[in-house]
N, C-alpha and C positions, 0 to 999 in steps of 0.2 A: 504494500500500500504506500502511495507517495507520502512524503513527509515535508513539513516546513518548520523552520525554527523561528519562533517569535519571542523576542526578549530573552533569548537563551534557553527557551523551553521547546523541545521537539514535539510536534503535534502531527498526527495523522489527519488526512483530509481526503475528500472525494473530488474528482475533477470537476471544475466549474465553480467551486466555492471561492468566495472572496476571503482575503486575509482576515478581515474583521469578523467574519462569520466563524472562522476557525478559532480565533482568539476568544470570542464570546463563549463558544461552546466549551472551551478548556479553562475558563475562569481567568483569562489574562486580560487585564484592564487596558482598554484603549479608549481614550476620551472620544466621545461621539455625540453630535447633536442632530444633524440632518438624517443620519442613517436610522432606519427602522427595518426590521427583518420582513415586515409585511408590505413594504412600499418600495418604489423604485429608488435608485441611488444616484442623486444628482451630484454628489461629491462637492457641495458648495460651502459647507461650514469650515472645512479645511483644518479642523483641529485634530483629525485622525492621521495626519501625514506622518510618514516614517521613512527611514532610509532602507533601501532594498539592495540586496546582493543576490546574484543568481549564478549558477554554473554556466560557463561559456564553453559550448561544445567545440568551438574553434581554437580553444586554448587549453586543451586537456581537462575540460570541465572545472577549471579553477574558478573560484568565486570572484566575481567582478561587480562593481557598482552598476546598477541599472540606470538607464537614462543619464549617464554621465554623473551619477551621484545626486541627482535631483530628488527632492522629497516627493513621494507619491502617495495618493490617498489609499489607505488600506481598505476602504469601503468599495472601491472601484477597481482594485487590482487583484486579478486571480492568483491564487496560490499555485506555485509550481514545485515540482519535486526538487529538493535540495536548496530551495530559496531560504535566505536568512533575512529576517525583518527586525529592525530595531526601532522602538518607539522612544527609547531613552538615550538616543544619541544626542550630541550637543546641538546639532542642527534641528532635530525634531523638538527638543525641549525649548529652544528659542522660538520656534514656530508656535508652540502651544502658548507660550507667554504672550507672544504678539497677538495671536487670535483672541485670547482672553482680554487683552488690553483694548482691542478694537471693539469687542462686544460690549464692554462695560463703559465705553466713552459716553454714550447717551443713556445708559441704563440708570433708572432712578434708584436712589439708596433707600428703598422702602421695605427692605426685608422684614423689619419688625411688624409690619402690618400686612404683609403679603401672605395669602392663603397657601402659596406653594412652599413657603419656608419650611424646611425640614425634609422635603422631598424634591428639592430643586437641584438639578445638575449644574446650573450656573453657580450656585453657592458652592457646591462640592468641588467643581473644577477650578473655581477661583481660589479655593483653599489649596488644592493639590497642584494646579498647573499655572496659577496666575502669578503676578509680580508682587502682590501684597501691598502695593501702593499705586496711586493714580498720578500720571504726569499730565493729565488733561486739565487745563485751566480755563477754557472757554465755557460759555453758557451751553448747557445741555439742550438738545432739541426735545421739546415736549409734544407728545402725540395725544390725541383725544382718546377717551374711553368710549367703547361702543357696545351696544346691545346687538349681539349676533343672532340670538333666538330667544325663545322663552326660557331656555335653560343655560345658555352660554353667554358670558359677559367677557369683553376683551379689554385688557389694558394694553393699548398699542405701544406705549413707550417701553414696555418690558420685552417686546417681541425681538427675537434675534434672527428672524427671517430664515428659519430652518426649513420652512414650507412643508412640514409634515402634514399639517391640516389641509393645505391646498391639494397635495397629492392624494390624500385620503378621499376627499370628495370627488376627485377626478378618476381615481383608479379603482376604488372599492365600491362606493355608493353610486358612482356615475352621475351624480346630481349636479356637480360642478358649480356649487353656490359660491365658493371662495376663489379669490384671485389675489395677485400681488399688484398693488396700486402704487404709482409714483416711482421715483428714482432716487438713488443716493440715500442721504440720511432722512429723506422724506418718504421712504419706501414703507408701506404698511400692508397688512393683510386686511381685506375687506370683503363684503358680500357684493355680488352684482346688484345693480339697482332693481328693486322689486323682487329680489330672490333671497329671503331670509334663510338662515341655516336650518332647514326644516326637512329632515329625512329620518328614517327609522333608526339610523345609527349615528345621528348627528353628534351626540355628546361624547363619542369616542375621541373627538379632537381634544377634549380636555385631558384625557390620559396621554394622548400623543404629544401634547405640548411639553417640552422639557423644562420650561421656565414658568413663571406665573402670569403669562399673558392671557391664555384662554382659561377662564375660571368658571367653575360650576356655581351658578347663581343660587342654587338650592343649599349649597354647603358654605357659601360665603360668610366668613366671620363667625362660624358656628363652633369650631373646635380647632385646636392646634393638632397637627397631624402626628406629632411625637407622643401625644397622649392616647392615640387610637390603638386598639388591639384588633388583630385580624383573626377571623374564624373562617375556615374553608367551607363554602356553601355551594349549593346547586340551584340553578334557576328554578324558583318555586311558582312561576307564573305561566310557563309554556312547557311543551313536551320536548324541548330541545336538549335539556340536560346541560346547558351552558355552565361552565365553571365560574364561580364568583368568589370574591372576598367580601365577607360581611364585616364592616369596620364599625367599632363601637367603643364606648367608654362610659364608665360609671353606670352600667346597666341600661344604656340608651344607644340605639342604633343611629348612626350619623350618615352613612353613605354605603353604597354598593359599588364595587369596582370589578372589572373583568380579571379573571385568573386564567392565565395562558394554558390552554390544552390543545395541542395541535391536532388531536384526533376528533375533537368535537367543535369547539367554538373558536379555535385558533386564538387570535388576540382580542376579539371584539365581544361586546354584548349590545343588545338593543336598548333604546331609551325606555321601552316598556319594562324591561327587567331592572334597569338602573333606578327608576323612580317609582316603581310599583310598591315600595315597602311602607308608604306613609300610613297605611291602616294600622301598623304595629303600635303606634303611639297616638292613634286617633281618639277623639272624644267618644266615638261610637263603640269602642272596645267594651265587651262584656267584662265587668269587674269582679263579679262574684255569683255563686249559684242562686237560682230563683226557683220557686215551686208554687204551684197553685193551691191556695187555701181559701175556702169559702168563695170560690169563683174569682178570686183576685190573685195576681202574681205578686209574691212577697219575697224579700231577700231571705236566704236560708244559709245554713252552714253546709259544708260538704256532706257531713254525716246524714243530715236530714234530707238533703237532695238525693243522695244515694239510696236512702231508705224508700223514698217515694218512687224512684226509678224502678227499684226491684218490685215494689208493690204493684206498679202499673203493669209490668210484664206478667207477674203472677196472677193478677186479677183478670187480665185478658185470657190467659191460659185456662183459668178456672171457668171462665164463661164460654169456653170452647172456641175461642177465636185465636187466630195465628198472630205471631209477632214478626215484624219485618225489620231488618237491619240494612240501612242504606250507607254504604261506605264511600266517602268522597274520594275522588282521584287526586285530591290535594294532600291526602294523608301519606305517611310513609308506609312502606311494606310491613314493617314491624308493628306499627300501630293498627293496621288492618287486621293482622293476625291476632293481636290481643283483644280487639273488640269482638271478633268472631267467637273467640273462645269464651269471652265473658257472656255474650248473648246466648250461647249454647248452654252455659251453666244455668241460666235462668229459664230457658225454653229450648229443649233439644230439637224442636221442630222449627226453629226460626228460619225464615226465608231470607236469602242474601241478595242484595242488589248493588250494582255499581252506581254511584252518584252521577249527576249531570256532567257531560263532557262537552263544554262549549267549543265551537270552532268559528273563527273569524276569518273569512276569506280563504285564501290559499297560501301555501308556503311560498316564500320569496327568497331567491338566491342572490347573493352578492359575491362577485368574483374576488378571489385573493390572487393577484397577479404573481406573487412570489411563492405561492403554495398551491399544490394541486387540488386541495379541498376547498370548496367555496364555503362561505358563511351563510347559514340558512336561518331565516326568521320563520318560526313555526306558527301555523294557523291554529293548532290545537292548544287551548289555553288552560291546560292542567298539566302538572309535572309528572304524574305517576299513573296514568291510565293503564299502561301495560303491566306495571308492577301490581296494582290492585287486582286486575283480572287474573294474574298469575297466582296470587295468594288465594283468592276466592275459589278459583278452579281447582286448586290442590286440596282445598278443605271441603269441597262439595259443589253442588250445582248452584249457579247464580244466574240472575237475569239483569237486563239492562234497565236504565232509569225510566225510559218511556213506558215500559211494562209496569213499573212500580206506580207511576202517576195514574195509569188507567185502573189499577187494582187497589189503590191505597185505602179506599173505603172498606175493603174487605177485612182489614187487619184491626185487631183490638188495641194493639200497641205498636208504635213505630219508633225505632231509635234511628235518628237522622243526623248524620255528620255533614258539615259544610266546609268551613274554613276558607271561603273564597274572599279575595281582597275587595270585591265590589258587589253591587247588588245582583243577586242571582235568583231570588224568589219570584215565581210567576203566579198570576191569579189562578191558573189551573191547579197548581200545587196546593195553594191555600184552600181552594174549594175541595180538593180531594182529601185533605186532612181534617175536615170539619168535625167528623164524628169518631176520631181516633184519639187515643191518649199518646201524645207526642212527647218524646224525650229528645230535646234538641241539644246537640253538642256543636257549638259554633264559637267563632272568634269575635264577631261584631254583631251589633243589634240589627234586627230585621223584623218584618211584620209577623214572622212566625213566633217571636218571643212572646207575643200576646196570646197566641193560640196554643202554646205548649202546656203540658202538664209539669214538666221540669226543664229548666235551662241550665246546662253545664258549660261554663266558660272554658274554652280550649286555648292552647298556645298557638302562636304564629310560627312560621317557618324559622324565624331567627331564635326562637326560644326552645328548640328541640334538636335532637340528632336522630339520624336514621338513614334510610336509603331510598332513592328514587330510581326507577327504570325508565329511561327515556324512550322516545319513539323508535329508536334503532336497536332497542334491547340491551343497552349498556346500563349496568347497575352500578350506581355510585353512592358512596357513603358521604355524608356531610356532618359537620360538627355544630353543636349548640353555640350560639354567640352570646346572647344576653340572658339574664335570669327570666323566669316566668313573670309576666307583668300582672300586677294586681293579685287576684286570687285564682288565676287561670292554671290549668294543668294540661299537659300533653294528652292527646287521645290515648296514647299507650299507657300512661299512668292511670287514666280513668278506667281503662280496660282491666288493668291489674287490680285496682281497688275493687271493682265489681266482682272479679273472680274471688278475691279474698272474702268478701262479704257473702257471696253466694255459697261458698264452701263452709260457711258457719264461723269464719274467723272474725277478727276485729281489726280495725284500722289502728295504726300506731298514732296515738294522740301526741301532738307537739313533738314530733321526731326531731332530735337535735340536728340542727343544720339544714333540715329539709324545709323547703317552702320559704325560707328567709331570702329576701332580695339582697344579694351580696353586692356591695359597691366596690368595684375594682379600682382602687386608687393608686396613684404613683406619687413619688416625691415631687413636691412643688405644686400639687393640686390642692384646692380647697375642698374638703369633703362636703358632699351634699346630703341633706336629710333624706332618709329612706325608711319607709314603714316596713318593719320586719313582721311578716305574716307567716305564722307557723301553721301548716295545714296537715290534717290527718291523712295518712296514706297506708297502702298495703306495701307489698314488696316494691322496692325502687326500680323504676323502669330503666333498663339499660339496653340500648339497641343491639350491642354486640352479643349479649347473653340471649336476647330474644331470637336473634338470627340462628344461633346454634340450636336453640330449641325447635325452631321451624324446620331446620335441616334434619333433625332427628325424627320429627313426626311424619314428614311427607317427602318422598323422593323428589317430587317436583319442586320443592323448596330448597333443595341442596345448592342451587345456584347462588343463593344469598350468602353462602359461606365460601363456595369455590370461586365464583366469578366476580364478586363485588370489588370495585376499585376504591381503594382508600385514598384520601386526600393527602397531599404533602403537608409537612409542618410549615407554619409561617416562616418566611425567611428571617434569619437573625439580623439584627441591626447593630453594627459595630460603631461605637462612638470614636470620633477623631479627637475628642477632648482629652487632654492630659490631666490625670488626677494627681494632685500633690497633697502631701500630708501637712496639715496645718499644725 
């Protein structure tokens, strides 16, 4: 296999790879601004230049400087066998300092108020490759701030003209809303007249921007990025299985960012996924259990709500009527298993249904010019339809949601799960549930809350862990980000609690450490007040343990142990700050 030496490290490569690609894959740092693996390579920022030597076949393959010793861009120069590249040579280092000096000439000194501070490559490279002082004494050119779209705000004077955003709208979305306007130090990124930055992937330009120029309006001035913690998540809003980072602090979710997975979503996510999490902290969240008493819905403890849930199912069974369990395709595979087991403990003849599976239009493909796999925006708006069907099929016969709506009036009791981020209840469903005892397990308020016998508040995607199976059959595990909000519980924990009670056991009252909202603080932060709510529970829900139990029970569920893909750990962040003993 051909090899290239970069900064003294010998690396294998495949023909056609650029030097910077080989370096990035092998953890060799080369400063880079305009280069991105998913976009074309204009080689215009010039900070990645290095000195190149290559074997000369006309001189016994001796190493000789390429192009007469000129500096060459590593992002636009193909690696060849025997090539030696140096980014730390005297010429390369002087070039890095010169590039940084030019980039900072008109750049405002507003790092203390910039949202990008802490994850800004301009800051990092200024420290690593810059001069440490400015020789520019003239007045800086000030460029205007601009509203690019409903979600993107631009600080033009911070822009370093890497053109990543322009190339993204040209090459990936194909919508071409962005352009380079002006010349010289008046050069800015702008939208074409009458064409706001408005496409399904528009906010990916925020992630692409290496500095604080393109800013997320939703995240602006909300949190310092060095206080944020990352949890590996999976797209909870569509069937794509896109990999995401759920970023949070002190028990609150602040933003969702794409997590690179070249087999699924490559580098991107849709705005639908990026901004769909607002219901997690919405005023419409269900905060505690409710039950019907004397015809009115009243607040209840979990123990009382569970008791009335069990009574509702047993009363229907005693009256000779069936019970239905509707499992939402927004739930994890492990939660579906626990709820089915719980329902069968109460009524062994329970009938199983898959919840509604909304579809909006058709799948849309976006090309990835630098990768063979396109990015696809999925039309199916639930994350785990295939996984739920797999679980229910392995545990017995199940029917679709349309069949349930037609037959809902036949059942004496219905256990209905939802967990949708937006309005989903139809008039047809409300009418069908008029004469049944409804146990609603949901995240947000809906008209069904007034029709139910019992309402059990459930956790959102950010408050639980488990696995989703995407539309292509890929099963992926994701981690819990924030604690359960208010008095909510995951559907898996609700299932285990009901199993415990149905078996004649008792819930653990005020279990130490369980149910308390733990505030994850860091040095330098002011603690915020948090209500500690201790909730009774059965055995603690653990997705990994449940998956092993699933595999032991049914052959068809063995895939949840054999084939599940586990997420990587969040990347470590090393501080450049020297620590001194006082």
